[in-house]
C-alpha positions in Angstrom: 0.0 0.0 0.0 1.5 3.4 -1.1 1.9 6.2 1.5 -0.9 8.7 1.7 0.0 12.4 1.6 -2.1 15.4 2.2 -1.6 18.8 0.6 -3.5 22.0 -0.4 -5.8 21.5 -3.4 -4.9 23.0 -6.6 -7.1 24.1 -9.4 -5.8 21.1 -11.5 -7.3 18.7 -8.9 -10.9 19.8 -9.5 -11.6 17.1 -11.9 -10.4 14.3 -9.5 -11.9 16.0 -6.5 -15.3 16.0 -8.3 -14.9 12.3 -9.2 -14.3 11.6 -5.3 -17.4 13.7 -4.5 -19.6 11.9 -7.1 -18.5 8.5 -5.8 -19.3 9.4 -2.2 -22.4 11.6 -2.2 -26.0 11.1 -3.7 -26.2 14.8 -4.7 -22.6 15.7 -5.5 -21.3 19.3 -6.1 -20.7 19.8 -9.9 -17.1 20.0 -11.0 -17.5 23.6 -11.8 -18.4 24.4 -8.1 -14.9 23.2 -7.2 -13.4 25.4 -9.9 -15.3 28.2 -8.6 -14.2 27.6 -5.0 -10.6 27.6 -6.2 -10.8 30.6 -8.5 -13.3 33.0 -7.0 -14.0 32.1 -3.3 -11.3 33.9 -1.1 -12.5 32.1 2.1 -12.4 28.5 0.7 -9.6 26.2 1.6 -9.4 22.6 0.4 -7.0 19.7 1.0 -6.5 16.5 -1.0 -5.3 13.1 0.1 -3.1 11.5 -2.4 -2.0 8.0 -2.8 0.4 7.0 -5.6 -0.3 10.4 -7.1 -4.1 9.8 -7.2 -6.7 11.8 -5.3 -8.4 9.4 -2.9 -10.0 12.0 -0.6 -10.5 15.7 0.1 -11.8 18.1 2.7 -12.8 21.7 2.5 -13.7 24.7 4.6 -14.7 28.2 4.5 -12.7 30.3 6.9 -14.1 33.8 7.8 -12.2 35.5 10.5 -12.2 33.4 13.5 -15.0 31.1 12.2 -14.6 28.0 10.1 -17.3 25.9 8.5 -16.3 22.4 7.0 -18.0 22.1 3.6 -17.1 18.6 2.5 -15.2 15.6 3.7 -15.0 12.6 1.4 -12.8 9.5 0.9 -13.3 6.9 -1.6 -14.9 3.7 -0.3 -12.0 1.5 -1.1 -9.7 3.9 0.9 -11.9 4.0 4.0 -10.9 2.5 7.3 -7.1 3.4 7.0 -7.3 6.8 8.7 -7.5 8.9 5.5 -10.5 10.8 6.7 -9.1 11.4 10.2 -5.8 12.7 8.7 -7.8 15.0 6.3 -9.9 16.4 9.2 -6.9 16.9 11.5 -5.0 18.7 8.7 -8.0 20.9 8.0 -8.3 21.7 11.7 -4.7 22.7 11.8 -5.1 24.8 8.5 -8.1 26.6 10.1 -6.2 27.3 13.2 -3.2 28.5 11.2 -5.6 31.0 9.4 -7.0 32.3 12.6 -10.1 30.2 13.1 -11.1 29.7 16.7 -13.8 27.0 16.0 -15.2 24.8 13.3 -18.7 23.9 12.4 -20.1 21.2 10.1 -23.3 19.4 9.3 -23.4 15.6 9.0 -26.1 13.1 8.1 -27.8 11.8 11.1 -27.4 8.3 9.7 -23.7 8.7 9.1 -22.4 7.0 12.4 -18.9 6.6 11.1 -18.4 10.3 10.4 -20.3 11.2 13.7 -17.9 9.0 15.6 -14.9 10.5 13.9 -15.9 14.0 14.4 -16.7 13.2 18.2 -13.3 11.6 18.7 -11.8 14.9 17.3 -13.6 17.1 19.9 -16.7 18.1 17.8 -19.9 18.2 19.9 -23.6 18.1 18.6 -25.3 21.4 19.1 -28.4 21.2 17.0 -30.4 19.3 14.4 -31.2 20.8 11.0 -34.5 19.1 10.1 -34.9 17.8 6.6 -31.4 19.3 5.7 -30.6 16.9 2.9 -32.5 17.3 -0.3 -32.1 13.8 -1.7 -34.1 12.1 1.0 -35.1 14.8 3.6 -32.8 13.5 6.1 -31.9 15.5 9.2 -28.4 16.9 9.7 -26.6 17.2 13.0 -24.8 20.5 13.5 -21.5 19.9 15.3 -19.0 22.4 16.5 -15.4 22.1 17.8 -13.8 24.8 19.7 -10.6 22.8 20.5 -8.5 23.6 17.5 -4.6 23.0 17.8 -2.4 25.8 18.3 -1.6 27.9 15.3 1.9 27.1 13.7 3.9 30.3 14.2 5.9 29.4 11.0 2.7 28.9 8.8 2.8 30.7 5.5 0.5 30.3 2.6 0.9 31.0 -1.1 -1.4 33.7 -2.4 -3.3 31.3 -4.7 -3.7 27.6 -5.6 -4.7 28.4 -9.2 -1.9 26.1 -10.6 
């Protein structure tokens, strides 16, 4: 099994990220949504998990001042159970802290017990239920929040753009 690496998503990753999204979710974002996130959304930050040079997962967030909201976390089914999702969320938590976020929020399907367990193990707590949040089946979403982000890395720097 090849080593998994995590790095910031680049514009060139949009097609592969969309493929992961489409494989994981019943109502995936279109590929153009990821392109627009990379090109036009200054608060969007995405990470990709790579194995043997191939995108096997990704995670994204919108960071606005001291608040972060996780928009997506997805790992291909055949790559699950190996800690890839945990590594992505932990890296995203560090990234958010480095950018000044004091807490993160997210929504997760009420039936997604694996994700809920992962988030809880990382310090997220359920704060509310969003009734009939998911359009595909009307399922409720749990709103979770984590105020226990890691300390910001004092040596963190970020390139101005990921439009490569």
